[in-house]
N, C-alpha and C positions, 0 to 999 in steps of 0.2 A: 526070456528073462529070467535073472536068478530068485529063487524065493527070496521069502522078504527075511526070513530067520537067517539066513545066509549073510545078508547087508553087515550087521554089526562084525562078523567075524572078518571079513573081507577088509571092513575098514580098519580094525584092531590090526590085520596082517601089514597092511599098507602101512599105516602110521608106522610099527615096529621098521618095517624095512626100509622107510623114509629117516628114521632116526639112526638106524645103523650105519647110514653113510655121513651124515653130517660127523661134521669136528666136535669132539670133544669140548666143553666151554672149558673155559683158560682158567685156571685157579686165580683167586684176587691176589694181586701183587703185593709183597711185604710191604709194610708202613715205610720201613727201612728209616733214614735219618731224621723222618718226621716224628717218630717217637719221643725227639727230646723237648717237644713241644707238648705233650701230652702230660695231662696234672696225675700226681700219682696218690692213691689212698694206701698208707702203709697199714697193712690190716693185722700187723704183727710187732709191735713195737712195746719195751718195756724201759721203766726208769727207776731201778734200783737205788735204794741207798747208796751204794758207793758211788754212782754216777752224780748225784745231787753237787758235790762240790768241783767235782771236776767239769762238768757239763750243767749249770745252771740252766734253769727254766729260760731264759732269754735265750742260751746258746741253742737249744734245743729246736727252739722255733725259727731261728737264724739258720741252721743246718738244714730244717726244711725247706725254708726259705730257697736257700742256695740251690737246692735239688728238684726243686719242683714238687713237694710232697704238699698237697694241699690240707690234707686230715689224714692224723693217724689214731688208730685203735690202742689203746695202752694199757698194759695191766704192768703191778709192780709189787715189789717187795721190799716193805710192806704197801699198801695200798695208798698210804700216803702221798707216794710218790708220784701215781696217775692223779689223784685229786689235787697235788701241786700243781702240775703242767695244768689240768683243765682250769682251776681257776686264773691262771695266769694267761690263758688262750682257748676261752670255751668254744670257740668258732672252729678251732684248728683240731681239737683234743676231743675224741670219742673215750672215757673213761670204761675200763673193764675190771670186773674185781675178781683177785686173786686171792685164794684162800691165805697163800704163806704170810706168816708175822709171827716174830717172838722166834720160838722155838721149833715151830711147824713149818717146814720145807717140802720139796718135792717128795720126799720119801717116806712120810712119816704125816702127811698133814692130814689125811683120815681118820688117825688114829688120836688127833688133838681134844683135848678136854674142851669143850664149848664150842666146836667148830661151827655148828650149824647157828647157834646164837649170833657168833660173830658175825657170819656171812647177814644171816638176816637183819641184823643194826645198821651195819655198811651200807647194806643195797637199802636200805627205808630211809638213809641220812643223806644219802649222794647218788648223784645223778648215772650211776653204773647205767651200760646199753649191753652188757653181757658179764659172762661168770668166768673164769680161766684167765690166764690159761693155767691148765693144772694137769700135772703129771699123773698118769695109772699105768704102775710099772704091772701091778698084778692083780686078779681078779680074786678079791677075797671075799667070801659071802658074807663076812662080818662087815663090811664097807657097805653093803647093800641099803640098808636104812638111812644112812646118811646122802649116799648118792641119789636116791630115789628122793629124797626131801630136795635134795638140790634142783634136781629135774622137774620137779614138780615147782618150783621157784622161779625157774628158766621158762616153764610152759606160762604158767601164770600169768608174768609178767612180758611173754612174748619177746625174748631175749635169746640169744644164742648160748650156746656153752661152748668154750675155746678148751679142746681136749688134745692133750700130747700123750699119744699110747699109739700101739699098734691096732689092728683091724677089731681086736676083738671086745676090748672096751667099748669100743663104737657100737659094736652089735648092740652090746649088753645094755647101753643107754637108750637106744632105740625098741629095746624089749621092754625097758622099764617105763618109758614115755613115749609111744612110736611118734607121738606131734611134736617131738623136740626137734630145735634147730640147732645144727653142730655145727662150729668151724673146725676141721680136722687140722691142727696145727704141723706144718711140714708137710705134709701131705702122708700122714703116716709114719714122715722120718726116713725109715729104711725099707719100709713097705714096697715092692717093686710097683712099677707103673701098672700093670696088670691088675695089680690087687686092687689099686686106687680106682681105676677107673670102675671095677665089678662095683666097688663099693658107692662109688657116686651113681651107677647105673640103679642099686637097690633102693637107694635112700633118697628120695626127693628131697628131701630138706636137709641134704648134706651138702658142706661145702670145704673146701679146702684151702690153706694159705701154702706159698711155696719157700718158706721160709726154708734157707738151707738144702732145695731140692734143686738150686740154678743150674749146679754142673751137672747133674744126672738128666735135668731136661735140656741141657745144652750137649749132651753126649761126651763130657768132657773136655769140652771148649769149642767144638765146633758147631755143626746145624743140630737144629732139634731132633733127639733121637726119635724113631719110629714109635717107640713104644709111647711114649709121652705125647709125640704128636696126635698119636690114637685119642688118648685121652683129652686133649686139647681140644679136638675137632668134636667130639660127642658131648663135652663140660664147659665149654668156654663162658657158659653163664654162670659157673659154679666154683671159679678159680680166682685167687687174689695173692698179689705178692704181700712180701714183709720182709722186716730187715732182723728182728730177732735180735733186739739189742740188748743180752743178759748180762754180758760185762762190759766193761770198757774198752774193750780190745775191740767191741763190734761198732761204740760211738767212733771210736779213733776212724774207721775205714766206711763211715756211715756213706760218704760219697761214692765210693767205690761199690759197696752193697746196691745203692740205687742203681747205679752205670751197669754193674752185672745184670739187675732185673730188665733196664731199658734193652739190654742187649739180646735177650734171649725174646722180649715182646717185638726186638724190630723186625724178627724173622717172621710175623705173623701178619696177615692181613688187617688193614687197621680198626675195623668193626671188630674183629676179636682181640685184638692188643688193646683197645679201649676198655671194654668190659672187663679184661684181668687186671688192668691197670688202675681202673678206678670204680668202673661203674656197678661190678657186681659186691664190691664192698660198698658202695653208695647206698644200694638197695639191700643189701641185709643191716646196715647200721642205721638206715633212716636218716642219713645226712647228704646233702646238696654238695657235690665236686664243683669248685670254679678254679680257673686260673685267678680271680679275682681275691680269691682269697691269700693267696701268695703276698707276703709282706703286712698282712692283718694279724691281730688274735683276736 
């Protein structure tokens, strides 16, 4: 008889041997064409002033309907654009407060006089569910008081910051307020997939939208690149899609942008595709997505 102390070791060895001869489990099949019926939460939309005449609010919602976009998170230059859309279709629009207005734009907004007072007034007046999208091009120490104050507002209201930057400003914001929630615009825009993955590994409350990264993800138009597939496999609960309608040219091809996102999502298993298509943004912005929203306001 074997000593009792050897039995667990023998059992573990036997289990390992059996596992080694079993076939590997098959990867879940891609969702394929069924992605056409999955609703989309567009987590990165703008409704800037040049679009107001060319694409009236009714037309924007019709575009969303035609392309299966149930809800969109919208920030605008000026913020009035987001509020116009929200007031026209409150069930379909999540307004996000962008700092840009008057002469304050992407390159100088942190230096604009009265910026903090402007943001505080707008966020107290309207139903904003985030702050951004704003650009951080350089880490200027003189900007820290304003950025810290913005971070504190976001933390107190439990809303995300939507930041367009490389990795360094994201790290800076988490250093200012470790409990922040951040949506990283364009997944860092030009940051390699490995950097995006490492950042998502490091910060539990960091998310990323993939606007303008679709061709990177598709490896230039084919299958999903190995580097991006690794990010998706580890962080399918942190990624979401967006169209970034920052100029009217983007509105002109809105259907193509949504189709491009459905293309790369079609190559993923259903559960992962649905997370990225709408469930992650649904959770981030506390809004329930349903196909029944299409055709409504």
